[in-house]
C-alpha positions in Angstrom: -3.0 15.8 -1.4 0.8 17.1 -2.3 2.4 15.6 -5.3 5.5 15.1 -3.2 3.5 12.9 -0.9 1.8 10.5 -4.0 5.7 10.3 -5.2 6.8 9.4 -1.6 4.3 6.8 -1.7 4.9 5.3 -4.8 8.1 5.3 -4.3 8.1 3.3 -1.1 5.4 1.2 -2.4 7.6 0.2 -5.4 11.0 -0.2 -3.7 10.1 -1.8 -0.2 6.2 -3.7 -0.9 6.0 -4.8 -4.2 9.1 -7.0 -4.6 7.6 -9.0 -1.5 4.1 -9.1 -2.6 5.2 -9.7 -6.5 7.4 -12.7 -4.9 4.5 -14.5 -4.0 2.4 -13.5 -7.1 0.8 -10.8 -5.6 0.8 -7.0 -6.6 -0.9 -3.5 -5.1 -1.9 -0.6 -7.2 -2.1 2.8 -5.9 -5.8 4.2 -6.5 -5.8 7.1 -4.2 -4.6 9.2 -1.2 -7.5 11.1 0.5 -6.7 14.5 2.1 -7.0 12.8 5.5 -4.0 10.3 4.9 -5.7 7.7 3.6 -4.0 5.5 1.2 -6.1 3.3 -0.9 -4.8 0.1 -2.6 -6.0 -2.6 -4.9 -4.4 -6.2 -4.3 -4.2 -7.7 -7.6 -2.8 -10.8 -8.1 -2.6 -14.0 -6.0 -2.9 -11.2 -3.0 -6.7 -10.7 -4.4 -8.7 -12.6 -2.4 -5.9 -14.3 -0.2 -6.7 -14.9 3.4 -3.6 -13.1 4.4 -4.5 -10.0 2.6 -5.9 -8.1 5.4 -2.7 -8.8 7.6 -0.5 -8.0 4.9 -2.5 -4.7 4.7 -2.0 -4.1 8.3 1.2 -5.7 9.2 3.0 -5.3 5.9 2.2 -2.4 3.7 0.6 0.0 6.5 3.6 -0.3 8.7 6.2 0.3 6.0 4.1 3.2 4.7 3.4 5.2 8.2 7.4 4.4 9.2 8.4 6.0 5.9 5.7 8.7 5.2 4.5 10.2 8.5 1.2 11.8 6.4 -0.1 8.6 6.3 -2.9 7.5 8.9 -4.0 4.5 7.7 -4.1 1.7 4.5 -7.5 0.6 2.9 -8.2 -2.1 0.5 -10.2 -1.3 -2.5 -12.0 -3.3 -5.3 
């Protein structure tokens, strides 16, 4: 994907998503952005294995990224 999209995604993660995750002892690392607009994240810290991680991913992270960057189609967690 276009480097500009990657930069936009990284900025949204750093400025809008990461502070909330870090407040609870977790974090997210950008792993890959596929050609079809799938953002692959690795959840780390207390987010890894958290029973609410799937909800955080869908309701918090995916919704935020889609609202800010229309090219994002979905967000998935990877190990």
